[in-house]
N, C-alpha and C positions, 0 to 999 in steps of 0.2 A: 305359230302357224302361218305369220307370212314369210318366217324365214324360210320353213319348209317350202314354199310356193316359189321362193327366188332360187333355190338349189336345186328344186326338181321339176321335171315335167306335168308327172302323174298328179291324176287328180286325188284331192284331199276329201275323204266322206267321214263326216261323224258321225254317228249313231247312238242318240239317247234311249237305251235301253226301258229305262224308267224314271220319273222326275216326282218328283216330293213338291209340294204346296207350300210347305214353310221352307224350304231352301230358295226356292223362289222367291217367294219375299223378302228371304236376307240378303239375296242379290239385288233385287230391286230398290232395295230401301238403304244399300251403301254405296254411293257413288263409287269409292274404290272397288268393290267386287264387283259391280256392275263392268265397270270400266276393265278390270281383269278379264272377265267372263267373254266379253266383246271382242276383246285383244286375242285370246286365244282361239275362240269358235265361229266367230262371224266371219271369216276368211275361208271356210271350208268351200268346196267346189259344191257340194251336198250336204245338207243335215237331215236325218231320218228319224223321225219322233212316231210315238205311238197313238199321243193325242192331240185331238186336236186343239183341245185350249192352250197346251204347251205351245204347237205351233204359233196361233195366236201371239202368245206372250213373246217369243222367239223375233216375230217381225214387229209387233206394236211396241212391245218396251226396250229389246234386247238391239232393235233397228238390222234383223236380217234381211236379207233379199228375200221375198216372198216365192221368187221362182227358183231359189234352191234350199226352200224348205220343205219336206214332202212327209204326209203321213204314210205309213206301211204298216203291217201287220205281221203277227209273228203265229199266225194262225196256218193250217194247211191246208191243202186240196182236198175236198169232201168226198170228192171221186175215189181217193184209196177206200172207202168205207166197203166198195164192193166187191173188192178183194180179199175180205176176211169172211171166213167161213160162219155162218151164224152160232154153230157150235162151240165158237170160242167166246163167245161173248158170256160178262160176267151175268151172275143172274141178276132179275129186277130189284131186289132187296140190296143194293150197293149204292153208296154214295163216292162218287168219286172228285177228290182234289187232286188236280195237275198243275203245278208248279214249282217255281223255286220254293225251297223250303227255309221262308224267314217269316219272321212275328208281323212284320207289315200285309203279308197278305191273305192274314185272316185265318191260319191254319187253327190258332188255340180257340179262336171263337166256334171255328167248326167244329172241333172235337167237344168243347163244353156242350154244343148242340146236341151232338151226338148222344153224349153222356146223358143228357136229359131225355132224350128219346129212346134209348139203348132198352131199359127196364118194360117198358110198354111193347116194343119192338124188337123180342128177341133174334129174330129172324134178319136184322137190319146189318149191315157190313159197312165199313169205310175202307176204301182203297186211298192212297196216297202215293202218287206218283210224283216224283221228282226227288231233288237232291238240294241239300243246302246247308247252312252253319246249324241250324237248329234241330236239326235229324235224330242225332242221340235224345237230347232232350225230350222231342217228340215221342220218340220212342217207350223211354222211360215214363214219360206222360201218362202216355195209354195202357203201359202195364200197371202201374201203381195206382190207376182208374179202377184199375179190374175190366178193361174189355182189350186186351192185349190179342189174345186170341181171335175178334173180330176186327182187328186193323189190320190192313195188309201193306206193306211199305215195298212197292215195287223197284226202288230206285228211279234212273233219269231213265226217262223214254224217248226213243223218237220211232219215225217212220212206220214201219208195220205195226211196230209194240205200241207206240201211242195210239193207232189207229183201234188197235186190239182192247186196250184200255177203256178206250171212249167208248166203245161200243158194249 
């Protein structure tokens, strides 16, 4: 990172789009890992994080300059909702999962919860919006569980399509 700063004048921005506590602990509890982490990341002009706890860790443990670490969100402006017609809304008996399709996001737990409710609520549907490495396994999982016809996979959505699935 320091080398980049010496050879170019542009700003260096690092964005951590996710963070896990076990990784944090491993870095913090190993002097070499912490030194390497600091060397590569703390010289960024700006570091963007999604969680306040991670921001605090970067400042308190990794020694980042607090003025260079900023919280940001991946949410969108909800004023976009007014542009979507009411008749495009999913029925009121749908549950939406909108995220990257990875085990850590809790998608299997959601499907297990859906499976527990499905016999008592035959009108209940599950909409899974996103893509990721678990997609094929998830499709097989719901088909093998016998609820494939009640689960819709939309793939990755953004913009107006994202608003539409949220409505």
